[in-house]
C-alpha positions as CSV (number, residue, x, y, z in Angstrom):
1,M,0.0,0.0,0.0
2,S,1.5,3.3,-1.0
3,K,1.5,6.2,1.3
4,S,-0.1,9.1,-0.5
5,I,-2.0,11.1,2.2
6,M,-0.2,13.8,4.2
7,I,-1.4,14.8,7.7
8,H,-0.6,18.3,9.1
9,A,-0.9,19.0,12.8
10,R,0.2,21.8,15.0
11,I,1.8,20.8,18.3
12,E,4.0,22.6,20.8
13,P,7.7,22.6,19.8
14,T,8.8,21.1,23.1
15,L,6.3,18.3,22.9
16,K,7.6,17.4,19.4
17,S,11.2,17.6,20.4
18,E,10.8,15.5,23.6
19,T,8.7,12.9,21.9
20,E,11.1,12.7,18.9
21,Q,13.9,11.9,21.3
22,M,11.9,9.2,23.1
23,L,10.7,7.7,19.8
24,S,14.3,7.7,18.5
25,A,15.3,5.6,21.5
26,L,12.6,3.2,20.5
27,G,13.8,3.1,16.9
28,L,10.9,5.0,15.6
29,N,10.4,8.3,13.8
30,M,7.3,10.5,14.1
31,T,5.7,9.2,11.0
32,Q,6.1,5.6,12.1
33,A,4.7,6.4,15.6
34,I,1.7,8.2,14.1
35,T,1.1,5.2,11.8
36,L,1.4,2.8,14.7
37,F,-1.1,4.9,16.7
38,L,-3.6,5.0,13.8
39,Q,-3.2,1.2,13.2
40,Q,-4.0,0.6,16.9
41,V,-7.1,2.9,16.7
42,R,-8.3,0.8,13.7
43,L,-7.6,-2.5,15.5
44,Q,-9.1,-1.4,18.8
45,K,-12.0,0.4,17.1
46,G,-11.2,3.4,19.3
47,L,-8.4,4.9,21.2
48,P,-5.8,2.3,22.3
49,F,-5.9,3.7,25.9
50,E,-8.5,4.8,28.4
51,V,-9.7,8.4,28.3
52,K,-11.8,9.6,31.2
53,L,-12.5,12.7,33.3
54,P,-10.5,12.9,36.5
55,S,-12.3,11.9,39.7
56,E,-13.3,14.5,42.3
57,Q,-10.3,13.4,44.5
58,T,-7.9,13.9,41.6
59,L,-9.4,17.3,40.8
60,K,-9.0,18.4,44.4
61,A,-5.4,17.3,44.4
62,L,-4.7,19.1,41.2
63,N,-6.4,22.3,42.5
64,E,-4.3,22.1,45.7
65,L,-1.1,21.8,43.6
66,E,-2.1,24.8,41.4
67,K,-2.8,26.9,44.4
68,K,0.5,25.7,46.0
69,D,-1.3,25.3,49.2
70,G,-0.4,21.6,49.3
71,K,1.7,20.3,52.2
72,T,5.4,19.7,51.8
73,F,7.5,17.3,53.8
74,S,11.2,17.2,54.6
75,S,11.3,13.4,54.6
76,I,9.4,10.3,53.5
77,D,8.9,9.5,57.2
78,D,7.2,12.9,57.7
79,L,4.9,12.2,54.7
80,F,3.9,8.8,56.0
81,D,3.3,10.2,59.6
82,D,1.0,12.7,58.1
83,L,-0.9,10.1,56.0
84,E,-1.4,8.0,59.1
85,N,-2.9,10.9,61.0
């Protein structure tokens, strides 16, 4: 099958650069990775991974991180002590 269709997509430059490095380590280039993804979509008849909205607990944790009101710990022991209380 000849490849005759071109896909154009705009992505963040850092996302492209970082993923190209990772794909290179896997022996793939961007075109091969996109083709692999699309083949998996076809085989799975949908996305090849789960896509869902975050839970309330996850949203709360993300909001705390964004506000930077989250607790910080000086050691792993302090973290576990806090979790146990």
